[in-house]
N, CA, C and O atoms as a printed pandas DataFrame, in Angstrom:
     atom_number atom_name residue_name chain_id  residue_number  x_coord  y_coord  z_coord
0              1         N          MET        A               1   24.573   -9.107  -16.832
1              2        CA          MET        A               1   23.234   -9.952  -16.638
2              3         C          MET        A               1   23.705  -10.966  -15.664
3              4         O          MET        A               1   23.247  -11.041  -14.524
4              5         N          ALA        A               2   24.747  -11.842  -16.192
5              6        CA          ALA        A               2   25.165  -13.087  -15.742
6              7         C          ALA        A               2   25.594  -12.880  -14.326
7              8         O          ALA        A               2   25.305  -13.703  -13.457
8              9         N          MET        A               3   26.271  -11.806  -14.080
9             10        CA          MET        A               3   26.928  -11.500  -12.830
10            11         C          MET        A               3   25.716  -11.201  -11.783
11            12         O          MET        A               3   25.762  -11.733  -10.674
12            13         N          ILE        A               4   24.682  -10.389  -12.119
13            14        CA          ILE        A               4   23.568  -10.391  -11.300
14            15         C          ILE        A               4   22.875  -11.537  -10.888
15            16         O          ILE        A               4   22.590  -11.692   -9.701
16            17         N          LYS        A               5   22.559  -12.401  -11.797
17            18        CA          LYS        A               5   22.083  -13.652  -11.758
18            19         C          LYS        A               5   22.912  -14.446  -10.743
19            20         O          LYS        A               5   22.297  -14.988   -9.824
20            21         N          SER        A               6   24.310  -14.577  -10.816
21            22        CA          SER        A               6   24.981  -15.487   -9.951
22            23         C          SER        A               6   24.918  -14.624   -8.503
23            24         O          SER        A               6   24.938  -15.212   -7.421
24            25         N          ALA        A               7   24.865  -13.607   -8.583
25            26        CA          ALA        A               7   24.721  -12.866   -7.015
26            27         C          ALA        A               7   23.420  -13.402   -6.628
27            28         O          ALA        A               7   23.422  -13.965   -5.533
28            29         N          ILE        A               8   22.381  -13.370   -7.214
29            30        CA          ILE        A               8   21.091  -13.679   -6.670
30            31         C          ILE        A               8   21.300  -15.177   -6.286
31            32         O          ILE        A               8   21.003  -15.429   -5.118
32            33         N          CYS        A               9   21.702  -16.106   -6.956
33            34        CA          CYS        A               9   21.675  -17.775   -6.721
34            35         C          CYS        A               9   22.718  -17.688   -5.550
35            36         O          CYS        A               9   22.554  -18.649   -4.798
36            37         N          SER        A              10   23.583  -16.987   -5.200
37            38        CA          SER        A              10   24.541  -17.447   -3.931
38            39         C          SER        A              10   23.850  -16.429   -2.620
39            40         O          SER        A              10   24.334  -16.523   -1.493
40            41         N          SER        A              11   22.932  -15.671   -2.840
41            42        CA          SER        A              11   22.191  -15.319   -1.742
42            43         C          SER        A              11   21.213  -16.033   -0.888
43            44         O          SER        A              11   20.310  -16.679   -1.419
44            45         N          PRO        A              12   21.332  -15.959    0.407
45            46        CA          PRO        A              12   20.375  -16.857    1.178
46            47         C          PRO        A              12   18.971  -16.592    0.749
47            48         O          PRO        A              12   18.188  -17.542    0.777
48            49         N          ASN        A              13   18.543  -15.387    0.344
49            50        CA          ASN        A              13   17.249  -14.969   -0.055
50            51         C          ASN        A              13   17.035  -15.037   -1.484
51            52         O          ASN        A              13   16.438  -14.160   -2.109
52            53         N          ALA        A              14   17.598  -16.238   -2.073
53            54        CA          ALA        A              14   17.630  -16.388   -3.475
54            55         C          ALA        A              14   16.189  -16.492   -4.083
55            56         O          ALA        A              14   15.906  -16.038   -5.191
56            57         N          ALA        A              15   15.258  -17.168   -3.209
57            58        CA          ALA        A              15   14.011  -17.396   -3.914
58            59         C          ALA        A              15   13.213  -16.046   -4.001
59            60         O          ALA        A              15   12.613  -15.696   -5.017
60            61         N          ALA        A              16   13.261  -15.365   -2.903
61            62        CA          ALA        A              16   12.563  -13.904   -2.657
62            63         C          ALA        A              16   13.214  -12.871   -3.591
63            64         O          ALA        A              16   12.625  -11.936   -4.132
64            65         N          LEU        A              17   14.361  -13.144   -3.687
65            66        CA          LEU        A              17   15.149  -12.174   -4.789
66            67         C          LEU        A              17   14.678  -12.580   -6.375
67            68         O          LEU        A              17   14.385  -11.760   -7.245
68            69         N          GLN        A              18   14.681  -13.793   -6.495
69            70        CA          GLN        A              18   14.383  -14.108   -7.967
70            71         C          GLN        A              18   12.869  -13.735   -8.200
71            72         O          GLN        A              18   12.449  -13.138   -9.191
72            73         N          LYS        A              19   12.205  -14.125   -7.266
73            74        CA          LYS        A              19   10.586  -13.593   -7.363
74            75         C          LYS        A              19   10.629  -11.996   -7.594
75            76         O          LYS        A              19   10.066  -11.513   -8.576
76            77         N          GLN        A              20   11.205  -11.316   -6.807
77            78        CA          GLN        A              20   11.164   -9.848   -7.038
78            79         C          GLN        A              20   11.596   -9.511   -8.466
79            80         O          GLN        A              20   10.840   -8.862   -9.189
80            81         N          SER        A              21   12.700   -9.903   -8.862
81            82        CA          SER        A              21   13.413   -9.717  -10.274
82            83         C          SER        A              21   12.564  -10.119  -11.229
83            84         O          SER        A              21   12.505   -9.358  -12.195
84            85         N          ASN        A              22   11.876  -11.090  -11.266
85            86        CA          ASN        A              22   10.898  -11.590  -12.249
86            87         C          ASN        A              22    9.636  -10.714  -12.222
87            88         O          ASN        A              22    9.015  -10.700  -13.285
88            89         N          THR        A              23    9.123   -9.961  -11.187
89            90        CA          THR        A              23    8.121   -9.385  -11.160
90            91         C          THR        A              23    8.547   -7.990  -11.908
91            92         O          THR        A              23    7.852   -7.415  -12.746
92            93         N          LEU        A              24    9.755   -7.587  -11.465
93            94        CA          LEU        A              24   10.155   -6.236  -12.141
94            95         C          LEU        A              24   10.264   -6.498  -13.577
95            96         O          LEU        A              24    9.747   -5.627  -14.277
96            97         N          VAL        A              25   10.898   -7.641  -14.292
97            98        CA          VAL        A              25   10.902   -7.705  -15.067
98            99         C          VAL        A              25    9.589   -7.858  -16.027
99           100         O          VAL        A              25    9.612   -7.460  -17.191
100          101         N          ARG        A              26    8.676   -8.345  -15.558
101          102        CA          ARG        A              26    7.220   -8.722  -16.195
102          103         C          ARG        A              26    6.812   -7.393  -16.360
103          104         O          ARG        A              26    6.340   -7.026  -17.436
104          105         N          GLU        A              27    6.974   -6.456  -15.189
105          106        CA          GLU        A              27    6.268   -5.240  -15.150
106          107         C          GLU        A              27    6.999   -4.184  -16.375
107          108         O          GLU        A              27    6.360   -3.401  -17.079
108          109         N          GLU        A              28    8.176   -4.352  -16.406
109          110        CA          GLU        A              28    8.884   -3.733  -17.501
110          111         C          GLU        A              28    8.440   -4.029  -18.864
111          112         O          GLU        A              28    8.271   -3.108  -19.663
112          113         N          LEU        A              29    8.221   -5.369  -19.213
113          114        CA          LEU        A              29    7.711   -5.895  -20.436
114          115         C          LEU        A              29    6.172   -5.403  -20.589
115          116         O          LEU        A              29    5.704   -5.003  -21.655
116          117         N          VAL        A              30    5.540   -5.480  -19.518
117          118        CA          VAL        A              30    4.075   -4.931  -19.854
118          119         C          VAL        A              30    4.208   -3.484  -20.149
119          120         O          VAL        A              30    3.436   -3.038  -20.998
120          121         N          LYS        A              31    5.147   -2.585  -19.535
121          122        CA          LYS        A              31    5.167   -1.349  -19.915
122          123         C          LYS        A              31    5.577   -1.147  -21.173
123          124         O          LYS        A              31    4.954   -0.328  -21.848
124          125         N          ALA        A              32    6.578   -1.771  -21.680
125          126        CA          ALA        A              32    7.028   -1.786  -22.999
126          127         C          ALA        A              32    6.035   -2.147  -23.795
127          128         O          ALA        A              32    5.989   -1.534  -24.862
128          129         N          HIS        A              33    5.190   -2.988  -23.599
129          130        CA          HIS        A              33    4.007   -3.648  -24.595
130          131         C          HIS        A              33    2.966   -2.654  -24.686
131          132         O          HIS        A              33    2.297   -2.516  -25.711
132          133         N          LEU        A              34    2.783   -1.847  -23.486
133          134        CA          LEU        A              34    1.670   -0.959  -23.616
134          135         C          LEU        A              34    2.118    0.395  -24.147
135          136         O          LEU        A              34    1.250    1.195  -24.495
136          137         N          SER        A              35    3.085    0.634  -24.214
137          138        CA          SER        A              35    3.649    1.983  -24.645
138          139         C          SER        A              35    3.778    1.980  -26.216
139          140         O          SER        A              35    4.215    2.971  -26.801
């Protein structure tokens, strides 16, 4: 997980990728919660 985070942080599109990954995580949490 740390490796993925550092790759995101060093990317020029860090903000967009961070937002995208946060959205994916949120969706996974919602799915896990609903199931």
